N, C-alpha and C positions, 0 to 999 in steps of 0.2 A: 924874057924869060928866066935867064940867068939874075936878074936885078931881083926879080921877083923869087927866085927860090933863095937868092940871099937873103932878102927880107923874111922869108917866109923862115928861114934857117934862124934869122936874129929874132924873130918873134918866137919863134919855139924855143929857141936857146933862153931866152926872157923869161918865157913860162916855166921852163925848166928849172931856170935859177930860183923864180918865186916858189915853185912847188918844192926846190931843195929847201930853201928858207923856210918854209911853212911846216915842212919835217921836220926839220931842227927844233924850231919851236914846240911841234906837236911832239916830238921825242922828249922834249925837256919837259914839257908839261905833261907827258905820260909819265916819265919818271918821277915827277914830283909827285903826281897823283898817284901812283903806284906805291912809292914810299909811304905816302900819308896813310894809303890804305892798308900796306904792312904794318905801320906804327898802329893805327886802330886796330889790326887783327892781334897784334902782340900786347897791347893794352886790354884787349878783350880776353884775350887767354891768360894774360897774367892776373886777371882779376876773376875769371871762369876757374882756372884751373885748380886754386884751391876748394872751390865748391865740387868742382866736378871729382876732385880726389876724394873729397869727403863723402861724396855720393858712392865712388867707387867701395869707400872701404864698408860704408853703410850696407852695400849691396852685396859685397863680399859677406860681410856678418850674418846678412839676412840668409846667404846662400847657405853656409856654415848652419846655421840655426835648422833651416830647410832640410839639408842632408842629415843632421843630426835626428830632427823628428823623422824624417824618412827611416833611418836606420832605426830607430826605437820602435815605428810602425811595422818594420818589418821584424822585429825582434819579438813584439806583440803577438804578431801573425803567427810565428814561429811557436811561440808557447802555445798559442791557442789550440795549434794543431797537436803539439805534444797533450796539452789536456785533453784533448777530443780521444786521442789515441790511449790516455791511462784511462779515461772513462770507459771506454771501449774493454780495458784490460780489468775494470774493476770487480768483476767476478772472480777471477784468476787470482787477483790480489788477496780478496778476502778469503779466497781456500788457500793461499800462502800464508796469510796472516794465522787461520785457524791452524793449519799444520804447524806453524812455528811455535804457536801457544801450546799446542800438543806436545812439540818435541820439549820445550820448557818444563811445561809439568813432566814429561817423561825422566827429562834431566833431573827435576828434583826429585823424582820419587826413584831414580837410580837406586842410589844409597838405601835406602828403605825398601826396596825391592832385593837387593843383594842380602840385606839382614835378613827378610822373611824367608828368602831362598834358602840361604843359610840355616835358619832356624827349621826348614821345613826337613832339610837334609838329616840334620842331628836327630830331629824328633823320627824321620825314618829309620835312621841308624839305632836311635833307641829303642824304637818299637820292635825291631828286629831283634836286637840283644834281648830283649825282655823275653820275647818268645822263645829265643835259644835259651835263656836262662829260664823261664817256665818250664820247657822241655826237660831241661836239666834236671830241675827241681822233682818234676814229677818222677824222673828215671830215679833219682836219690832217694825220693820219698818212697819210691817201690823196693828200692834196693833195701832202705833204712827199715822198711815193713818186713821186707822178707828176714834181715838181718834180727829184728826183733823177735820175730815169729820164731826164729831158730834160737834167740836166746832165751824166748818164754819155754820153749820147747827143753832147751837146755836148762833153764831153771827147774822145769816140773819134773823133768829128768833125774836132775840132780837132788829135787827134793823127795824123789821117790826113791832113789838110791842111798842117798845119806842115812837112811835108816838101818838099812841094811849094811852099810860100810860100817857103822858104828858097832852093829852086832859081830858083822866079821872081825872086826879088831879086838872087841873085848874077847871074842873066844880066841883069837889066836894068840 
């Protein structure tokens, strides 16, 4: 039993050594295979990296263009909304335009209006002055008529008494 156990131990030891040798060979072949795979992958990546880089740049450019287009679409939507709001305000805008035009006409007519108003005031004052002058003329004419009548009466009286005075002077 002891010899059998020794034999078995030797057999197991031999198997162990054989497995160890196989593992060394396997590790070596695995290392070689892994290195080969790594080299293949590195070569693949070296070949694919410029293409991937170009694809990334194209994708980034396309993304930037899409962002720009999206911003333009947002701007367009905003402008359309503003246009709709302005279209809703069209009657009010038309009314304001009309008021503005009327204000401009009024502004242009302001100097003319001032002149006309000034002329109207001068006319009213002149008319008032004419009425006052007409009343004064009537009063003066009336006073003149009275004076004229008095003068005529005085002349008539003088004509009447002048012969008497001449006779009285001669007699004296």
